[in-house]
Each structure stands twice: as structure tokens, then as C-alpha cells.
C-alpha positions as CSV (number, residue, x, y, z in Angstrom):
1,X,-71.4,-20.8,-32.6
2,X,-72.1,-24.3,-33.1
3,X,-72.0,-26.4,-36.3
4,X,-72.1,-30.3,-37.1
5,X,-68.6,-31.1,-37.5
6,X,-67.5,-34.3,-39.2
7,X,-65.9,-35.7,-36.1
8,X,-68.9,-35.0,-33.9
9,X,-71.2,-36.6,-36.6
10,X,-69.0,-39.7,-36.8
11,X,-68.6,-40.1,-33.1
12,X,-72.5,-39.7,-32.8
13,X,-73.2,-42.3,-35.6
14,X,-70.5,-44.7,-34.9
15,X,-69.9,-44.2,-31.2
16,X,-66.2,-43.9,-31.7
17,X,-63.4,-41.9,-33.7
18,X,-63.5,-42.9,-37.2
19,X,-60.4,-42.4,-39.4
20,X,-60.2,-41.7,-43.2
21,X,-57.9,-43.6,-45.4
22,X,-57.2,-42.2,-49.0
23,X,-57.3,-45.0,-51.8
24,X,-57.0,-44.8,-55.5
25,X,-59.3,-46.4,-58.1
26,X,-56.9,-45.9,-61.1
27,X,-59.3,-43.5,-62.8
28,X,-58.1,-40.4,-64.8
29,X,-60.4,-37.4,-65.5
30,X,-62.5,-36.4,-68.5
31,X,-61.1,-32.8,-67.9
32,X,-57.5,-34.1,-68.6
33,X,-57.8,-36.7,-71.3
34,X,-59.7,-34.7,-73.9
35,X,-63.4,-35.7,-73.4
36,X,-64.3,-32.5,-71.9
37,X,-60.8,-30.6,-71.8
38,X,-57.2,-31.1,-71.4
39,X,-55.0,-30.0,-68.6
40,X,-57.6,-30.3,-65.8
41,X,-59.0,-27.5,-63.5
42,X,-56.5,-24.7,-63.3
43,X,-55.9,-25.4,-59.6
44,X,-55.3,-29.1,-59.6
45,X,-52.2,-30.9,-59.3
46,X,-50.8,-33.6,-61.1
47,X,-51.9,-35.9,-58.1
48,X,-55.6,-34.8,-59.0
49,X,-56.4,-33.6,-55.6
50,X,-55.1,-37.0,-54.3
51,X,-51.6,-36.0,-53.2
52,X,-52.0,-37.9,-50.0
53,X,-53.5,-41.1,-51.4
54,X,-51.8,-44.5,-51.0
55,X,-49.9,-45.7,-54.2
56,X,-52.0,-47.4,-56.9
57,X,-51.9,-51.1,-55.9
58,X,-54.7,-53.6,-55.3
59,X,-57.3,-51.9,-53.1
60,X,-56.8,-54.6,-50.3
61,X,-53.1,-53.7,-50.4
62,X,-53.8,-49.9,-50.3
63,X,-56.0,-50.5,-47.4
64,X,-53.5,-52.2,-45.3
65,X,-50.7,-49.9,-46.1
66,X,-53.0,-46.8,-45.2
67,X,-54.2,-48.6,-42.0
68,X,-50.7,-49.4,-40.9
69,X,-49.7,-45.7,-41.2
70,X,-52.6,-44.8,-38.8
71,X,-52.0,-47.5,-36.5
72,X,-48.4,-46.6,-36.1
73,X,-49.5,-43.3,-34.3
74,X,-52.1,-44.9,-32.0
75,X,-51.8,-47.1,-28.8
76,X,-51.7,-50.9,-29.2
77,X,-54.8,-52.7,-28.9
78,X,-57.4,-50.3,-29.9
79,X,-59.8,-51.3,-32.6
80,X,-60.1,-48.5,-35.2
81,X,-62.7,-48.2,-37.8
82,X,-62.2,-46.4,-41.2
83,X,-63.8,-44.5,-44.1
84,X,-62.4,-45.7,-47.6
85,X,-62.0,-42.5,-49.6
86,X,-61.2,-42.7,-53.2
87,X,-59.8,-39.2,-53.8
88,X,-57.7,-39.0,-56.8
89,X,-59.1,-37.9,-59.9
90,X,-62.6,-38.8,-61.1
91,X,-63.6,-42.1,-59.5
92,X,-66.8,-42.7,-61.4
93,X,-65.1,-42.1,-64.8
94,X,-64.8,-45.6,-66.2
95,X,-66.6,-48.9,-66.9
96,X,-69.3,-49.2,-63.9
97,X,-68.7,-52.9,-63.3
98,X,-65.1,-52.8,-63.1
99,X,-65.2,-49.6,-60.6
100,X,-67.9,-51.4,-58.5
101,X,-65.6,-54.4,-58.1
102,X,-62.9,-52.0,-56.7
103,X,-65.4,-50.1,-54.5
104,X,-66.8,-53.6,-53.2
105,X,-63.2,-54.6,-52.2
106,X,-63.1,-51.7,-50.0
107,X,-66.5,-51.5,-48.6
108,X,-66.7,-55.3,-47.6
109,X,-63.5,-54.9,-45.4
110,X,-64.8,-55.2,-41.8
111,X,-62.9,-52.3,-40.4
112,X,-64.4,-49.9,-43.1
113,X,-67.8,-48.4,-42.0
114,X,-68.3,-46.1,-45.2
115,X,-67.3,-45.6,-48.7
116,X,-66.5,-42.1,-50.0
117,X,-66.1,-41.5,-53.7
118,X,-64.6,-38.3,-55.0
119,X,-65.8,-37.3,-58.7
120,X,-67.3,-35.0,-61.1
121,X,-71.0,-34.3,-61.7
122,X,-70.8,-34.8,-65.4
123,X,-69.2,-38.3,-64.8
124,X,-72.1,-40.0,-62.9
125,X,-74.2,-42.3,-65.3
126,X,-77.4,-43.9,-64.0
127,X,-76.1,-47.3,-63.7
128,X,-73.3,-46.1,-61.6
129,X,-75.9,-44.5,-59.5
130,X,-77.9,-47.8,-59.2
131,X,-74.9,-50.0,-58.6
132,X,-73.6,-47.7,-55.8
133,X,-77.3,-47.8,-54.3
134,X,-77.2,-51.7,-54.3
135,X,-73.7,-51.7,-52.7
136,X,-74.8,-49.5,-50.0
137,X,-77.8,-51.9,-49.4
138,X,-75.8,-54.9,-49.7
139,X,-73.4,-54.2,-47.0
140,X,-75.6,-52.0,-44.9
141,X,-72.9,-49.2,-45.0
142,X,-73.1,-45.6,-46.1
143,X,-71.8,-44.7,-49.5
144,X,-70.9,-41.1,-49.9
145,X,-70.3,-39.2,-53.4
146,X,-68.2,-36.2,-53.1
147,X,-68.9,-33.6,-55.8
148,X,-66.4,-31.0,-56.8
149,X,-68.3,-28.0,-57.4
150,X,-66.1,-25.2,-56.1
151,X,-68.5,-22.3,-57.1
152,X,-71.8,-21.8,-58.6
153,X,-70.6,-18.9,-60.7
154,X,-70.1,-19.4,-64.4
155,X,-67.4,-17.0,-64.7
156,X,-65.5,-19.0,-62.1
157,X,-66.2,-22.4,-63.8
158,X,-64.8,-20.9,-67.1
159,X,-61.7,-19.4,-65.4
160,X,-60.8,-22.6,-63.7
161,X,-61.7,-24.8,-66.7
162,X,-64.2,-26.8,-64.6
163,X,-65.9,-27.9,-67.8
164,X,-69.4,-28.4,-66.9
165,X,-72.2,-26.0,-66.0
166,X,-74.4,-25.6,-62.8
167,X,-77.6,-27.5,-64.2
168,X,-75.2,-30.5,-64.6
169,X,-74.3,-30.4,-60.9
170,X,-78.1,-30.1,-60.0
171,X,-79.0,-33.1,-62.2
172,X,-76.3,-35.2,-60.6
173,X,-77.2,-34.0,-57.0
174,X,-80.8,-34.8,-57.4
175,X,-80.1,-38.3,-59.0
176,X,-77.8,-39.3,-56.2
177,X,-80.2,-37.9,-53.5
178,X,-83.3,-39.8,-54.9
179,X,-81.1,-42.9,-54.8
180,X,-80.6,-42.4,-51.2
181,X,-76.9,-41.8,-51.3
182,X,-75.1,-39.3,-49.2
183,X,-73.8,-36.2,-51.1
184,X,-71.0,-34.0,-50.0
185,X,-70.1,-30.8,-52.1
186,X,-66.6,-29.1,-52.3
187,X,-66.5,-25.4,-52.3
188,X,-63.1,-23.4,-52.5
189,X,-62.7,-20.1,-50.9
190,X,-60.3,-17.6,-52.3
191,X,-60.5,-17.2,-55.9
192,X,-59.0,-13.8,-56.6
193,X,-61.7,-12.7,-58.8
194,X,-64.5,-13.7,-56.4
195,X,-65.7,-11.3,-53.9
196,X,-67.0,-12.3,-50.2
197,X,-70.4,-12.0,-51.6
198,X,-69.9,-14.4,-54.4
199,X,-68.6,-17.0,-52.0
200,X,-71.6,-16.5,-49.6
201,X,-73.7,-16.8,-52.7
202,X,-72.3,-20.3,-53.4
203,X,-73.0,-21.4,-49.7
204,X,-76.4,-20.0,-49.8
205,X,-77.3,-21.8,-52.9
206,X,-76.1,-25.0,-51.4
207,X,-77.9,-24.3,-48.1
208,X,-81.1,-24.0,-49.9
209,X,-80.9,-27.4,-51.8
210,X,-84.0,-29.7,-51.5
211,X,-83.3,-32.4,-50.5
212,X,-81.1,-30.8,-47.9
213,X,-77.2,-31.1,-48.5
214,X,-75.6,-34.0,-46.3
215,X,-72.1,-32.5,-46.1
216,X,-69.7,-29.8,-47.4
217,X,-66.0,-29.2,-47.7
218,X,-64.8,-25.6,-47.2
219,X,-61.3,-25.4,-49.0
220,X,-58.9,-22.5,-48.9
221,X,-57.6,-21.9,-52.5
222,X,-54.0,-23.3,-52.7
223,X,-51.6,-22.1,-55.6
224,X,-49.5,-25.1,-56.3
225,X,-46.5,-26.0,-58.5
226,X,-47.2,-27.8,-61.6
227,X,-50.7,-26.0,-62.0
228,X,-52.0,-23.6,-64.5
229,X,-53.0,-21.4,-61.6
230,X,-49.4,-21.6,-60.1
231,X,-48.0,-20.5,-63.6
232,X,-50.2,-17.4,-63.6
233,X,-49.4,-16.5,-60.0
234,X,-45.5,-16.9,-60.5
235,X,-45.9,-14.6,-63.6
236,X,-48.4,-12.2,-62.2
237,X,-49.1,-12.5,-58.4
238,X,-52.6,-11.9,-57.5
239,X,-54.2,-11.2,-53.9
240,X,-54.9,-14.3,-52.0
241,X,-56.7,-14.3,-48.5
242,X,-54.8,-13.6,-45.5
243,X,-55.8,-15.9,-42.5
244,X,-57.9,-13.1,-40.9
245,X,-59.9,-12.7,-44.1
246,X,-60.3,-16.5,-44.4
247,X,-61.6,-17.1,-41.0
248,X,-64.2,-14.2,-41.3
249,X,-65.6,-15.8,-44.3
250,X,-65.5,-19.5,-42.8
251,X,-67.6,-18.1,-39.9
252,X,-70.1,-16.3,-42.1
253,X,-70.3,-19.7,-44.4
254,X,-71.0,-21.7,-41.4
255,X,-73.8,-19.5,-40.2
256,X,-75.5,-20.2,-43.6
257,X,-75.6,-23.9,-43.3
258,X,-78.5,-25.9,-42.4
259,X,-77.9,-27.5,-39.0
260,X,-78.0,-31.1,-40.4
261,X,-75.5,-30.4,-43.0
262,X,-72.1,-32.2,-41.8
263,X,-69.1,-29.8,-42.3
264,X,-66.3,-32.2,-43.4
265,X,-63.6,-29.5,-43.6
266,X,-63.0,-25.8,-42.7
267,X,-59.7,-25.7,-44.5
268,X,-57.0,-28.0,-46.3
269,X,-53.6,-29.2,-46.5
270,X,-51.6,-28.2,-49.6
271,X,-48.8,-30.5,-50.1
272,X,-45.7,-28.3,-48.7
273,X,-43.4,-29.5,-51.4
274,X,-45.8,-28.0,-54.0
275,X,-47.3,-25.2,-51.9
276,X,-46.5,-21.7,-53.6
277,X,-49.1,-19.6,-51.7
278,X,-50.5,-18.6,-49.3
279,X,-47.6,-19.7,-47.3
280,X,-49.6,-19.3,-43.8
281,X,-51.5,-22.2,-44.8
282,X,-48.6,-24.5,-44.2
283,X,-48.8,-24.0,-40.5
284,X,-51.9,-26.3,-40.0
285,X,-51.9,-26.0,-36.1
286,X,-52.0,-22.1,-36.3
287,X,-54.7,-22.3,-39.0
288,X,-57.0,-24.6,-37.0
289,X,-56.5,-22.8,-33.8
290,X,-57.3,-19.6,-35.4
291,X,-60.6,-20.8,-37.1
292,X,-61.8,-22.6,-34.1
293,X,-61.4,-19.7,-32.0
294,X,-63.3,-17.3,-34.4
295,X,-66.1,-20.0,-34.5
296,X,-66.3,-20.4,-30.6
297,X,-66.6,-16.5,-30.2
298,X,-69.0,-16.0,-33.0
């Protein structure tokens, strides 16, 4: 089975391998500071889903630090290009002009080919959408907006303390797409109360979006220390997907997606120092080999 992986898309678009560097904007989250709720989503760690991001310093310093780490692993003399990824917390939650200055500092770096901004659908104001479009046009570089949806099911939204309903996502999606911005949606696979059909319903819904969905991230549910979900698991352990169960669901999800939708992720890393379960997810090489083998044979 073939699908459009992120690595393939980037190679076709830019003619070379592109590396992603995780940065911080300094934003918090309306689901943590009381605007929407407190405590955040039940699965989200204190790092705000950005546990691998660079320390919070000036953006130019973050970029230099992150690039040095990448280049240490690469042969000398190669010219590398990067995606500047603002990952932690909600990166459109704040004063638009101040945030745009931060994003512009990243996108104007000649080594950066695209800007990716992780956020929540309920934290995207119209002036932010317009400013991001202007930034994209000014630097002739793609601006990606990554929306944490996780699931279309309202029961799941309540249980994970997501703090917004599906129509809020739909409104943000339509405004971003109308502005010509690239939209990537995050989906979590493995909530213990969701069935396989529930998961596939989420992917079917996303596959039917108009305009077509630009990108998707399929993420295994990680139970992490310091989260509400982690506390629940330690008190009353619940079923989590096995690797075999997960690979079967991923294959079914990929078969549902439009051929134009870029698959940015088919699993994900939980920080090993925080990971409670499933422990098999910590063996990244084994996980990827298993997933890729299943996809090739599907």
C-alpha cells in the first residue's frame, strides 16, 4: 500500500531531505490558565506536548542550538534545510503582533523553508489568520497550522478535557483553508473508551473535509507521568493497544485518507523518562519496522 509520507512530500517539494526543529514561542494554553479550563488535556504533560523542544530563549538562539544538534549527526559540508516548528502549548494564544514578530524571526532565516505552528482551534483569531497569510506571502514560504483535534467524538472531548466542540474545529479549519494556509490535524489512537470503529470514524470525517485535508498526524496514546491520564492509569490500569492492534488500525486509517493528504506521523515518541505505558512504544526502531512492514504488505 502506498501513501504520501512527509519525507516523500518534502523530498518532492524541496529536492532534498528537510529536518524539523522544535522551538518555543513562550505561549501557555487557555486550557491550563483558566480561560477554558485548568490542568490541560488529560494526556498532556507539563511540557505541553513539546517535551523535545529547545529551551525558551530568543528564537534565533533556539534555531542555532537546534541546528547544531542536527548537524552534529550529519557529515560536514552538507547544506541542510529546516522546518521551524513551534510545538509546545498553544502558539496562537497571545497578542497577535507579538507572536508574528516571533514567527517572522524564524521564517526569515534562509535555512528555514517552512513555518509550522501548533495550536488549538479555539485560539485562532481572524487577525492571526490574516497575519499568517501575509507572512506566507511576504517570504514565499509555506505556513502550516497544526490543530490538535485528537477525536471527533464529543464523549472523548469531555473525557480528555479538550475544552471545545467539533464545530469550533470546523470553523477554524475553514478560515485557515480559505486563507490559503496549510492545515495539519492531530489524531490520537488508543483512548481506552474508543472502539476501532470510533477511531476510523474520526479519520473518515477528516478524509471527507472540503477543501481536502493537507496533512495528518496519527499518534499513539502515551500514558505519561504528571498527567491526569497517568494518575488514572496508575490507580486503575486500563487496556492500552498492543503493537499488533495499533499497526492494524494504522493500516486501516491510511487506506481511508485521500492520496493528496500528507501523513506526517504514523506513531510518536513519548519521553522515556515520563512514559508509563505502553512500554513497547519506547522501542522506536521495532515499532517503525513493524508499522512499515504492515503497510508494505497491506
